[in-house]
C-alpha positions, 0 to 999 in steps of 0.5 A: 837124535844121536850124536855120532860123527858123520862120514863125509862122502868124497866129492870132487873139489873142482866140478866139471866146467863144461860150456853148457851155455855155449852149447845151448846157444849153438844147438839151434844154429847147428840144426838150422845149418843141417836143414838149410843144407838139405833144402839147398842141396835138393833144390840145386841138384833138382835144377841141375845147377850144381852138384855140390854135396850136402855135407859141403853145404852143411859145413859152410852153413855151420861155420857161418851160423855157429861162428856168428853165434859165438861172436854174438854170444861173446859181446859185452857191455861197457861196465863203466857207469852201470850199477848192479844191486846184489842181495844176499852178499853174506853168502859165499856166492853173493860175496864172490860175485860182488868182488868180481863185478867190482873188479870188472868196473861195475858200480856194485851195491852189495846187500847184506842181511847181517854179518857186519864183519863180512860187509866191512871186509868186502868194503875194504877189499873192493874199490871205492865204487862199491856200496854196502847196504843193510838189506834184509829182503823180508823187511819192507822197510829195508827194501824201501830204504835201499830203493831210496838209496838207489834213487839218490845215488844212481840217477842213471837207473839200475843196470842189474838186480841180482836176486841171490838170497836163498834160505834152505830147509830140509825134511820130508813133508810130514816132518816139516812144521808149517811155519818152516814152509811159511818162512821158506816161502817168505825168504825165497819167493815173496822177498824176490817178488817184492824187491823185483816189483819195487826196483823194476822202474829203475831197471827199465830206465837203464834197459837192464836185466833181472838175474834170479839165482835159483837152483836146478832143484827149481826144475827137478824135485827131490825127496826131503827137500819140498820146502826148498823145491816148492819155492824154487819151482815158483821162482822159475814160473815167476821168472818166465812170466816176468821175461814175457812181460819185460820183453817190450821194455827191452829188459832181460830176465835171466835165470841162473840154476847152479847144481848141488856140486857147483855151490857146495854145502848148503848147511853147516853140521851144527845147524842141520843137527839142531834143526833135526832135533827140533823137527823130531821133537815137534812131530806127532807120536804117530809120525815118529812111530811110523818113520822111526828115529833110525830112518829119520837120522839116516835121511838127515845124514845122507843128504848130498848137500849135507855131505858136500864139501863147503869149499868147492870151486865156485868159478862155474857159478861166478862165470854164469853170473858174470855173463848174465850181468855183462853180456850184451845178449844174455841167455834166458837160462844159465846152468852151471852144473856137472855133466850128470846134473845136466843129463838129468835135467835134459831127461826131466825136460825132454823125455816122458816122465815115466822114463825119468822115474825109471832112471832116477827114482 
């Protein structure tokens, strides 16, 4: 691998903060208002009871239904006495949401996979309600120790489990050693499934919720990101299945899908280049010959995640996570993304695949 300095692609430091979640929640009431106005207007005019215009009825229904929806959307639970376990607090998002929920009055159990210095800093900056746990989510021993800690110190049960741990790997499929796929599966998927399994009885007792921080790449595939996309697609399916199974218990399952711009840089330059060098060395001669070192280096240095500024504004993601934990009636899915990412997701979800391929591939 060559060692020339990389040029950063200019990225806005503050992403667009659009109320996608409220728009999603108000969409069906707006459609219902139009349908109800058409039906009622037709019936009244047919029976000669009234000559009220359909537009007037539509506005009436829209004000009532959307107003009720906004009121319903903004209801919040009382934070006092409610405990939240957050994994991956060594990350920027995990650290920030632990601080925010502590400020709101929740009892926060912050799980760290390492970084004792950062854990001590979080403890110093927070209230006495915050607990710091050593929690490597790939370690069965540490998960069981955390579970026993919750049983001993949180008798009322766990209000929310925020599965925030994420490990990213890059590379086209032929480049990535199979052990990287195994590590990605273990760190991102198996660990989330296991910790959720063990803590569900505590969450059921409190009629709380499971919040899985995934990624927009859990619904939109991207080249050179198969180790990450594959497990995030799996977590989407896991979350949807869990939501159906937990409905009878009054337990909510919420997915938060940040975009690339709203989370900032996934990789540090030194880490990327080191992993790329190792990946190049482990490739077979045939694969290296077919792709060529120039193409390989070009793909590494042009990844959006690698070129995105690390210190972006996390407020859209934090707002979604706070809503997922504190709203009385949370949405099943929050998407703190930019306008471009939201449009891409809508095209992927609602238009034929051929249309998506023409636009984005």
